[in-house]
N, C-alpha and C positions, 0 to 999 in steps of 0.2 A: 524936351519930350513930354508929351501930354500924359497926365496921370490917368489910369484906367477908371472908367465910369463905374461907380458902385451902385448896386441894385438897392432900391429903397427897402428898408426893413419890413418884414411881414407883420401884420397886426398881431399884437400879443408879445412882440419883442423877440420871437424865436424864429428859427428857420422853418420852412415848410416841411411838414412831416411826409415821409415816404408812405407808399401804399402799404408796405409791410407793417409799419407802425400802427396804422389805422386798423388793420386786420387783427393785430395782437391786442390792441385796446378793446376792440369789439368782443373778442373771445374772452378777455378777462372779465368784462361786464357780464357776459352771458354765463360765466362760470361762478358768479357770485352766490348762487343758490346752492342747495345741498346736492351731493352726488356728482359724478364725473360728467363732463359735457362732450367727451369724445368717445368714439367707439373703441371699446377695449375687449381683450380676450375674456371669455367665459360669460359674456353678456347674452341674455335672451331678449327677444323683441320681435319687431315686425319691420321688414324692409319694404319701403314704399317708393315707387317711382312716380315722377310727375313730369310736366312739360313746362319748364322755365319758372314757374311760380312756386318756389319752395315754401315761402312763408304761408301762403294760402293753403298749401298742401298740409303743412303741420296743423293749421287750424282745423281743417276738415278731418284730419286723422284723429285729433283729440276729441272732437265732437262725436265722430262715428264710434270710436273705441269706447268712450265713456258710456255712450248710449247702450251699446250691446253688452258691455261688461257689467253694467248695473243690472241688466236683465238676466245675465247668465250667472254672475258671481255675487250679486248684491251690491249695495252702495259702498263706496270707498270709505274705509274707517281710518281714523287717525289716532295715534297714541297720545294720551294726555298725562304721561308720567311726570313731565316737568311742570304740570299745573297742579299736582297734588301737593298738599301741605307737607313741608319738610320736617316739621316738628321742632322742638326746642333743642338748641345746640349749646350745651353747657361748656364751661371752660375746661372741664375734665374729659371732654370727648377725645377719643383716640385719634391722633393725626392721620393714621393710615386708613381708618374707617371713613373719616371725613374726605380724604383724597379719593377713595374708591367711590364714594357717593357723588362727588363732583364729576368724576369721569362718567359715571352712569347717567347723570343729568345731561352731560354734553352729548352722549350717544342718543338719549331720548329726544333731545332737541333736534339732532340731525335726522332721526327717523321721521319726525313730523314734517320736515321739508322734502322728504323723498316721496314723491307721488308714484302711483302704480304705473303711470305712463309719463315718459320724459323724452323729449327729442334730444338726440346727441349728434354731433358732427360725424357724418359718414366719410368725408374726405373726397366725395365724388359729386359732380354737378348733377342736379335733377334726381338725386337719390337721398331719401330721408330715412333715418333709422329711429324708430320709437322703442326705447328700452322699456321692458315690462318688469314689474316686481310682484311676485306672488300670484302670477297669472300664467296659465299655459297658453302661449301664443298660438300654437297650432289649433287648439280647441276653440279659441276665440275667433280666429279667422274663418274656420270651418263653419261656425255658427253664423257669422255675418253673411258668408256666401250662400248658405242654405236659405236664410231668410230673404235675401235679395232675389234668389232664384224663384222662391215661392210667390213673393209679393209683386215681383217685376217692377219694383220701385227703384229709381235712380237717386241715390243719396249723396253723390259726390260729383264735382265738376272738374276738379284738377287732378285727383288721384287716378293713376293709370293701372297700377298693379300693386297688390299686397302679398308679400311672401312671409310666412311665419318662420322665425329663426329660433330653433330649439336650443342652439348652442353656437358658440363662436370661438375661434382661436386665431393665432397669428398665421399669416399667409406664407408659411414655410411647410414643405412636405413633411418633415419630421414632426412638427407640431400637429399637423392634420392627422397623421397616422396615430399619434398618441391620443388625440381626442377621439378619433374613430373607435378606438378600442373600448372606451367607456360608453360611447354613444351606441355601439352595437348591442350592448347587453340588454337594454330596455326594449329595443324594437324587434329583436329576433327571439325574445323569450316567449314561450307559449303563454296564452293562446293567440298572441298577435301574429307570429310567424310572418313578419312583413316581407314584402318584396322591395326592390330598390331600383333606382335609376340615378346615374351620375350625370349631372348637367354642369359642365364647366363654363364659367363666365368670369372674365378677368378684366379689371380696369385699374389703371394707375399702378400696374405691377409688371415688371420686366424680368423677374428672376424665376418665374414659374413656367413649367413646360406642360402643356395640356395633355399630351399623350402619356407622359410619365405619371402625372397625377392620377389620371383615369386608370392606368394600369395598376398602380400600387393600391389605390383604394378599392378597385373592383376585386383584386386578389384577396384583400382582407375580408371583404363582404362574402365572397364565394367560399372562402375557407371557413368562415363562421357558420354559414348555412350548411355546408357539408358536415362540419363537426357536430352541429346540433342534430341534424337528421340521422347521423350514425348513432348518436346517443339515444335517440328515440327508438331506433330499430333494435338496438341492443337491449333496451328496457323491455320492448315488446316480446323479444325472444325469451 
């Protein structure tokens, strides 16, 4: 009986890696810098859609956002805490004080790597999420659109749409309701007296029901509006 033919070994002496291993290795390299590299609850930022070329979209987004944020908020500033002289450390220094100082230096070093704009994995094709730090995304996007409307200048080729994200949570109805309770406070407080519209869009999600989500959230918003209007009328009387 003939022995089975063996496949020649792959270069490097190991088996060929699967696609999943390549993806994990790529994500590990991308996460080497400071800050999370995947979309997480409580993040603020800008949701951007594009057409097939996500890398070019991220490059355009960085260029556009930095240009207008410098104009609106001023140049980006970096902390230099870890570059300051630490002073002499005698043998009689308290161990606890030295440990706290080391922790503070690590935090300062991490802050230096955190930029005000950072692309994170959205989990959906042709969708880019740019996390913002220390910047109001809705104010920045409004400023960009205002300027483009006035100047009639086209500054992007790949970006299709930019949506500011003031807050985020896990895609479960209970999490959305809890977040909405805190979100309502700022937007319906006088003098804003905001109006609202619920636009339901879902991707890569099979456990959410469109009608249920709209019904629950709309009920919360309407209740808050009625409650505040009754408070105003009571004060007026």
